[in-house]
N, C-alpha and C positions, 0 to 999 in steps of 0.2 A: 444832771444825771436824766436818764431814759428813763420815761416812766411807761410802763406796761397797763393795758387794757385788762383788767378781772372778769368783766361783764360776758357770759357765755353766749350771748346772742352773737359777738364780734367774734368768736372763734373761727368762723368760717370765710370771714373775707379773704377775700384772694389778694392778690399782689400784682396783677398787671396793672389796672389802673388806665389803660392808653383810652382816652375818651376819642371813641370813633362815630362815624355818623352812621345811620342806617338801622341802631338796635336798639332804641328808645322804644321803638312802639312794638318791636318781638318780644322784650322781655320785660311788658307789661301785658296784665290779665286786662283787656281794653273791653272784652266779648267782641272783636272785631278781626278780623282776617289780615295779614298784616297787606300794606299797600304799597308800594316804597315808592311810586311816580303820583300819588295823591293823597297823603297824610296831611292833615290838619291838626286843628287841637280837639283830638276826638279824645282823648284819655282821660276816664274816669275815677282815676287813684285818687287819695286825698294825701296829701303831703305827709301826713304822718305814716302812712304806707309805702310812699315811694321813699321814704327814707330808710323804713323798717328794712326793705328789700335791698336797698343800700348795704347797710347793714351788714345783713347777712352773704355780701356777697351775690346776690340773686339777680342785678341790674348791673349793668356796662353800659355809656354811651351818653351822648349827649342829652340834655334836659329841655331841647327848645320842645314844647308842646305839651310837656308834661305837667298835673296838675292845673289846668286853666283855673284861671280866678288868683292865682296865686303867683305871691312876688319872689321871683329868684334872684340869687347874689352872688356876684364874683366876691372872689375870697381872697386876704391877702393876709398869711399868719407871719410876725417877724419880733425879734427881739424887743422888750419894751426900750432897749435903751436908745434906740432907732423909732419908738411909736410916736412920739411928738411931732416930729420932722415928718414922718411920714403923714399925719392929720393934716398938719397944714399944707403940706403935698395936694391933699385931697382936697380942702380948703380951696387951695388958689386953682386946682380946675377941677370945679364940681360940673364941667358937662361928662368928662370919661372917668370920674372916679365919686362919684356921686354917693357918699357916706350913709349907710341906713343903721346901721348901729355897729358898735366896738364894744367888745370884751373884754373884763379887767384881767391882768396880766396871771398868768396860768391856769388862767379859768377855762373849760373847754368848752362851755355853754354859752349861750346867745338866748335869756331865758324872753326878751323881747318878740324874738321872730320865733317861737316855739321851743318841745322838746328836744333840743337840737345836740348830739355831743358833734364837735365840728373835726376831731380827729379820725372820723369816719361815715360822717354825711353826706360827701360828695363823691361823686362817680369816682374821679380820678384828679389826683395831685399833681401839682409839679414841684420839682424838689430843686433848689437854687441854693449853690454854693460857691461864696466868692464871685457873684454875680454869672458862674455858669447853670445851665440846665443838665444836672446829673442824673436827672430819670422822671419817672411818672409812677407812683403806685396808687392804689386803692385804700390805703388805709397808712395812717400817719401815727399812729398810737406808739411804734418805738423810737420816733422823731421829737416827739412831746416835752418842750420842754418849763420848768418852772417860769420863764419870763418871759414867754409866747405872748401875743396879744395877737388877737384877731378883729379883721376889718371886713366888715359887709358892706360890699359896695350893689348900687344899683345895677340893673341888667335890662337888656336890652327886649330878651326874652318877655317882661311882662307888658310892654308898649305891642308886641305882637297882638296879643290877645285884642288891644281897641280897635287896631287895624281891619281885623277879621271880623271884628263886629260892626263895621262900618260898609262891611262889603267889600273891603281892598284885599286883593291876594298877595301872600306873604311868600315869596317865590321860594326860599329854603325849607317851609314848611311843604308847599305845594310838591315839592320834588323830593320831600324823604331827606335831606340834607341837612348839617351842621349850615349855618350862618357865615359866608364869606370875610374873613377881616383881612385888614392890609393896615402895614406900618406906612404912615403920612411924614411930609418935610413939616407938619408944622410943628412946634416946642411947645411943649409943657411949660408952665412958670415954676424954676428951680424952688427947692426946700428943702436946705442941709446938704445931703449926699444922693438924695432923688431930685432928678432930672430925666428927662427923655425926649422923644419923638412920642405923639399921641397916633395911638390905633382907632379905627373907624371900621364901624360894619358898614355891609351893603345889601339895599334892596330896591331892585328895580322897579321903574314906574312909569306908566303916559304923562305927559305933565300935568293936565288935569289931576289925576291921582296924587302926583307927587305935594302939589298944594295942598291938595286934602289930608295929605301924610304928617306932612306941617303943621298943621292945624291942630289933627289930633293928638299929635306927641307932644307939642305944647304944654297941653294941659299933664305932662308928668315929669317935671324936672328932675324927679328923684331917680327916675331910671332913664337918663340921658339927653330927656325933653326933644325938644326937634332938633332937625338933621341940622351938621354946620357946613355942608357943601350938596347941591349936586351940577349934573353935570359932567363937564372934561374932566375926568381923573386925575390927568399929568399935573392939573392946574395943584393937587396936593399932592404928590409926588407918587403918585399910583402911575406905573407906566403899563402894566397888561392884567385887565380886569380876571384870565381867566387862571392866574396865577397867586392866588390869594396866599397869603405870610403864615395864616392859619383858616382852619374852619374848610367848606368847600365853594368851589365856584358853583356859580348859579345860570342858568338862560338868561341871558337880554336880547330880547326880540326886540326888532325894528321898528324907531318909533319912541323907546323907552329912555328915560333917561337914569341912571345911576345915582341913587341917591344914598348918602353916606351919614352915618349917624357914629356920635365920640363912642369910645369902646371901652369897657373895662378890663380890658387884657391890655391896657395903655398901662397898668403899674406893673407889670411884667416886665418891661422895657425898662420903666425906672430903678428894678432890682436889679437888673444886669447892669446899670449903671453903677447903682450904687456899691455893689459886691460886697455884700452882707457875707459873712461867714456861713450863716444859715438862713434861707425865707422860705416858703411855702405858700403855693397861689395853687387856686382850681387849675383843670387843665381845660384853656378853651372850648367855651358850647358846653362842657362839666360843672352844671352850677349848684349852691345849695337850694332846695325850696324849701320854702320857709312857709309858716301858718299865717302869716300877712296879705292880706287882701289887694289885690292889685287896686280897686278904688277905693281902700285909704290914701295912696299915693297922688290921688288926683287933685289937682288945686282946683278945678272946675267942676 
């Protein structure tokens, strides 16, 4: 049985839902002019304010750099019958699938992460039927079911803040783009119907900065932690850095190494393999922005 939203602030929410780069700082009231080639984490909007804009249909785009200081999450929503196997898939693959929170069956809230309604608080959702991506929407109210369980997974956007604070450039932010993401030849550990290859995100650094990035990100295992690979992308099955499978390509300067982190888009490949009748995820780059602070996830 489909459940409809009744709260009036959701009535205006648009149904486009395509997560595109270059819209985030144009749609937030940051007090600064848009600067597509020099964006950093300059947004002063709070997580609650951002979610309110998303609910009202006033915000669309990737969330990299939004609400700095706060944890962003990848989202997977699936029927309760498959929730145990998916949780075990996450536990067996903690680098790409670090669990932050799990909802109760049929409950659209995630109280440990803030005043959240998962049906409308993500800028764009992907809908999978029988393993096929059938569309992207910005509101899943009409798709919601009483047996749906929500999984919130850590996102690399959280450790980008720590990299910036240490003086390291985050190329996708400085170029005003979504982070590039690639499918690899690395197998995940299977659980039930869930299996597949790992997806990674990439940020380029000179060798000394790459070492520093590894040190910094090791403090944040709940948001993918240290990189899984650096250097030759062919070794992990990536043929062309200029052609990411998700997100946008970024500039790699001479003397820089591509550095690869496990990515929370990995579950979307597992869902395609599982071929569930219906499952929903965030659109790559369009995250749930929570009230949990990044500092709460640091182990040091």
